[in-house]
KEKE-3310 file (N, C-alpha, C; in steps of 0.2 Angstrom, whole numbers, plus 5000, padded with zeros to 4 digits):
npx = (4965:4964:4973:4983:4982:4991:4997:5002:5004:5005:5010:5008:5014:5007:5001:5011:5013:5010:5013:5006:5009:4999:4982:4975:4962:4966:4963:4962:4963:4959:4963:4967:4963:4966:4963:4967:4962:4968:4965:4975:4969:4956:4942:4936:4937:4944:4937:4946:4941:4944:4941:4934:4936:4942:4942:4951:4944:4951:4966:4978:4988:4990:4987:4988:4988:4991:4978:4980:4989:4990:4986:4986:4981:4984:4978:4979:4980:4992:5005:5010:5023:5030:5049:5058:5072:5090:5098:5110:5110:5104:5102:5110:5108:5092:5090:5088:5077:5070:5078:5092:5110:5121:5134)
npy = (4936:4953:4964:4979:4997:5010:5021:5040:5052:5072:5090:5101:5116:5133:5133:5123:5107:5090:5075:5060:5044:5034:5034:5026:5019:5025:5032:5048:5064:5079:5086:5098:5116:5119:5108:5105:5092:5085:5072:5063:5065:5068:5075:5081:5094:5094:5097:5100:5103:5103:5089:5082:5069:5059:5046:5041:5029:5022:5020:5031:5046:5057:5073:5085:5099:5110:5125:5133:5132:5118:5101:5084:5067:5052:5038:5017:5003:4999:5008:5019:5031:5045:5050:5063:5067:5063:5077:5075:5070:5081:5094:5110:5118:5118:5129:5138:5145:5152:5163:5159:5158:5143:5143)
npz = (5097:5097:5084:5090:5089:5080:5086:5080:5088:5082:5084:5074:5068:5062:5045:5042:5032:5034:5025:5021:5017:5014:5017:5020:5028:5038:5055:5056:5067:5075:5086:5093:5086:5070:5054:5037:5024:5010:4999:4985:4970:4973:4973:4986:4999:5015:5030:5047:5065:5081:5088:5077:5067:5052:5040:5026:5015:5003:4994:4993:4993:5007:5008:5025:5030:5041:5047:5059:5073:5078:5085:5078:5080:5075:5068:5066:5061:5054:5050:5036:5039:5030:5029:5032:5021:5027:5036:5031:5017:5010:4995:4997:4987:4990:4993:4985:4978:4986:4987:4992:4992:4991:5004)
capx = (4968:4967:4980:4987:4984:4998:4998:5009:5003:5009:5010:5009:5013:5002:5005:5014:5010:5013:5013:5005:5010:4993:4979:4969:4961:4969:4958:4966:4959:4961:4964:4964:4968:4960:4966:4964:4967:4967:4967:4978:4965:4949:4939:4935:4940:4939:4944:4945:4940:4944:4937:4933:4940:4941:4943:4949:4943:4956:4974:4980:4991:4984:4990:4987:4988:4990:4977:4983:4993:4986:4990:4983:4983:4986:4980:4979:4983:4999:5005:5018:5025:5035:5053:5063:5079:5094:5102:5118:5106:5097:5105:5112:5103:5085:5087:5089:5071:5070:5083:5099:5113:5126:5141)
capy = (4943:4959:4969:4984:5000:5010:5029:5045:5062:5079:5096:5107:5125:5137:5132:5117:5103:5083:5070:5054:5042:5031:5037:5021:5015:5029:5039:5056:5066:5085:5087:5105:5121:5115:5105:5103:5087:5084:5068:5064:5064:5068:5084:5085:5097:5092:5101:5097:5108:5100:5081:5080:5063:5056:5039:5036:5020:5022:5021:5038:5050:5063:5080:5088:5106:5115:5131:5137:5130:5111:5094:5080:5060:5048:5030:5014:4995:5001:5017:5019:5039:5049:5051:5066:5067:5066:5082:5076:5070:5087:5100:5116:5122:5120:5136:5143:5148:5158:5171:5161:5150:5140:5150)
capz = (5100:5093:5083:5092:5084:5081:5084:5082:5089:5081:5085:5071:5069:5057:5037:5042:5030:5033:5022:5023:5008:5011:5022:5019:5034:5044:5058:5056:5073:5076:5094:5093:5079:5064:5048:5031:5022:5004:4997:4980:4965:4976:4972:4991:5005:5023:5039:5055:5070:5088:5091:5070:5063:5046:5040:5018:5012:4998:4993:4992:4996:5012:5014:5032:5035:5049:5046:5063:5076:5079:5085:5075:5081:5070:5074:5062:5061:5053:5049:5035:5038:5026:5031:5029:5019:5033:5032:5025:5010:5007:4993:4998:4980:4990:4997:4979:4978:4993:4984:4997:4990:4997:5003)
cpx = (4967:4972:4980:4987:4991:4993:5003:5001:5007:5006:5011:5009:5010:5005:5008:5009:5014:5009:5010:5004:5003:4989:4972:4969:4964:4965:4966:4961:4961:4960:4965:4969:4963:4965:4964:4966:4966:4972:4971:4970:4957:4949:4939:4941:4938:4944:4939:4943:4941:4940:4933:4936:4936:4944:4944:4948:4948:4963:4977:4982:4990:4990:4985:4991:4984:4987:4978:4986:4989:4991:4983:4986:4981:4983:4974:4984:4988:4999:5012:5017:5030:5040:5055:5069:5084:5095:5107:5114:5102:5102:5106:5106:5097:5084:5089:5082:5067:5075:5089:5103:5119:5132:5146)
cpy = (4948:4964:4976:4990:5003:5018:5034:5051:5068:5083:5098:5112:5126:5137:5125:5110:5096:5079:5064:5050:5038:5031:5029:5018:5019:5033:5045:5062:5072:5086:5095:5109:5117:5115:5105:5097:5087:5077:5069:5061:5064:5075:5085:5088:5095:5094:5101:5103:5101:5093:5079:5076:5061:5052:5040:5029:5018:5024:5025:5043:5056:5069:5084:5092:5110:5122:5136:5131:5124:5106:5088:5074:5056:5041:5026:5008:4994:5008:5018:5031:5041:5049:5057:5066:5066:5072:5083:5073:5077:5090:5104:5118:5121:5125:5143:5147:5152:5164:5168:5156:5150:5146:5145)
cpz = (5093:5090:5088:5088:5087:5080:5085:5082:5088:5083:5078:5070:5062:5051:5039:5039:5032:5030:5025:5018:5009:5017:5021:5024:5041:5049:5059:5062:5074:5084:5097:5086:5077:5058:5043:5030:5016:5002:4989:4976:4967:4978:4980:4995:5010:5027:5043:5059:5076:5089:5087:5070:5054:5044:5032:5019:5005:4998:4990:4999:5000:5015:5020:5032:5039:5045:5053:5067:5077:5082:5084:5077:5075:5071:5067:5064:5059:5048:5046:5035:5035:5031:5029:5027:5024:5031:5031:5017:5006:5002:4994:4992:4983:4993:4989:4978:4981:4992:4988:4991:4992:4998:5007)
residu = (MET:THR:PRO:ARG:LYS:GLN:ARG:LEU:SER:LEU:SER:LEU:PRO:LYS:LYS:ALA:ILE:PHE:THR:LEU:PRO:ASP:ALA:HIS:GLU:VAL:ASP:ILE:GLU:CYS:THR:SER:GLY:ALA:VAL:TRP:ILE:THR:LEU:ASP:HIS:ASP:ARG:ARG:ASP:ILE:VAL:LEU:GLU:PRO:GLY:GLU:ARG:PHE:ARG:SER:ASP:SER:HIS:ARG:ARG:ALA:LEU:VAL:ALA:ALA:LEU:GLU:ALA:SER:CYS:VAL:ARG:PHE:SER:ALA:ALA:ALA:LEU:SER:ILE:ALA:ALA:ALA:PRO:ALA:PRO:ALA:GLU:ARG:SER:PRO:TRP:ARG:LEU:TRP:PRO:HIS:GLY:MET:SER:PRO:ALA)
# end
Protein backbone atom coordinates (compact mmCIF):
# COMPACT_ATOMS: atom_id res chain seq x y z
CA MET A 1 0.00 0.00 0.00
CA THR A 2 1.34 3.43 -0.98
CA PRO A 3 1.29 5.98 1.86
CA ARG A 4 -1.16 8.79 1.27
CA LYS A 5 0.39 12.21 0.71
CA GLN A 6 -0.53 15.07 2.99
CA ARG A 7 -1.56 18.25 1.25
CA LEU A 8 -1.96 21.85 2.29
CA SER A 9 -3.17 24.71 0.08
CA LEU A 10 -2.68 28.32 1.14
CA SER A 11 -3.74 31.67 -0.19
CA LEU A 12 -1.06 34.23 0.60
CA PRO A 13 -1.59 37.98 0.28
CA LYS A 14 1.17 40.03 -1.34
CA LYS A 15 4.33 40.18 0.84
CA ALA A 16 3.12 37.39 3.17
CA ILE A 17 5.78 34.90 4.29
CA PHE A 18 5.09 31.27 5.16
CA THR A 19 7.70 29.21 7.03
CA LEU A 20 8.18 25.53 6.33
CA PRO A 21 10.46 24.20 9.12
CA ASP A 22 11.75 21.26 7.06
CA ALA A 23 11.32 21.38 3.30
CA HIS A 24 12.91 17.97 2.69
CA GLU A 25 10.98 16.22 -0.10
CA VAL A 26 8.05 18.63 0.12
CA ASP A 27 6.55 19.57 -3.23
CA ILE A 28 5.87 23.31 -3.33
CA GLU A 29 3.64 24.29 -6.23
CA CYS A 30 2.50 27.78 -7.20
CA THR A 31 -1.08 27.56 -8.47
CA SER A 32 -1.57 31.32 -8.96
CA GLY A 33 0.44 34.50 -8.50
CA ALA A 34 4.20 34.27 -7.92
CA VAL A 35 6.27 33.16 -4.92
CA TRP A 36 9.92 33.42 -3.95
CA ILE A 37 11.44 30.52 -2.01
CA THR A 38 14.66 30.69 -0.04
CA LEU A 39 16.24 27.86 1.93
CA ASP A 40 18.48 28.33 4.96
CA HIS A 41 22.18 28.32 3.99
CA ASP A 42 21.39 28.03 0.26
CA ARG A 43 22.47 30.77 -2.14
CA ARG A 44 19.75 29.97 -4.68
CA ASP A 45 16.66 32.09 -5.13
CA ILE A 46 13.74 30.09 -6.44
CA VAL A 47 10.86 31.97 -8.05
CA LEU A 48 7.75 30.02 -8.99
CA GLU A 49 4.96 31.14 -11.26
CA PRO A 50 1.64 29.36 -11.86
CA GLY A 51 2.12 25.68 -12.71
CA GLU A 52 5.75 25.55 -11.53
CA ARG A 53 6.93 23.46 -8.60
CA PHE A 54 10.02 22.95 -6.48
CA ARG A 55 11.23 20.11 -4.24
CA SER A 56 14.18 20.33 -1.85
CA ASP A 57 16.43 17.32 -1.37
CA SER A 58 17.90 18.64 1.91
CA HIS A 59 16.62 19.15 5.44
CA ARG A 60 16.44 22.95 5.55
CA ARG A 61 13.93 25.55 6.60
CA ALA A 62 12.17 27.21 3.67
CA LEU A 63 10.61 30.65 3.55
CA VAL A 64 7.91 31.08 0.92
CA ALA A 65 7.22 34.75 0.20
CA ALA A 66 4.33 35.94 -1.96
CA LEU A 67 5.55 38.41 -4.58
CA GLU A 68 1.88 39.10 -5.32
CA ALA A 69 -1.37 37.60 -4.06
CA SER A 70 -0.71 33.88 -4.59
CA CYS A 71 -1.98 30.38 -3.98
CA VAL A 72 0.53 27.69 -3.03
CA ARG A 73 0.06 23.93 -2.63
CA PHE A 74 2.36 21.86 -0.40
CA SER A 75 2.37 18.06 -0.56
CA ALA A 76 4.58 15.41 1.03
CA ALA A 77 4.45 12.09 2.84
CA ALA A 78 4.55 14.08 6.11
CA LEU A 79 4.27 17.85 6.48
CA SER A 80 5.75 19.74 9.41
CA ILE A 81 4.08 23.12 9.58
CA ALA A 82 5.10 25.89 11.98
CA ALA A 83 2.19 27.10 14.07
CA ALA A 84 1.81 30.70 15.19
CA PRO A 85 1.66 31.21 18.94
CA ALA A 86 -1.81 31.36 20.46
CA PRO A 87 -3.05 34.95 20.89
CA ALA A 88 -2.83 34.72 24.71
CA GLU A 89 0.89 33.84 24.45
CA ARG A 90 1.78 36.80 22.23
CA SER A 91 3.48 39.68 23.96
CA PRO A 92 1.76 43.07 23.66
CA TRP A 93 5.28 44.54 23.28
CA ARG A 94 5.52 42.98 19.80
CA LEU A 95 3.97 46.26 18.56
CA TRP A 96 6.85 48.40 19.90
CA PRO A 97 8.98 48.25 16.69
CA HIS A 98 5.92 49.50 14.76
CA GLY A 99 5.63 52.65 16.86
CA MET A 100 2.84 51.33 19.07
CA SER A 101 2.80 50.36 22.73
CA PRO A 102 0.33 48.37 24.83
CA ALA A 103 -2.53 50.41 26.23
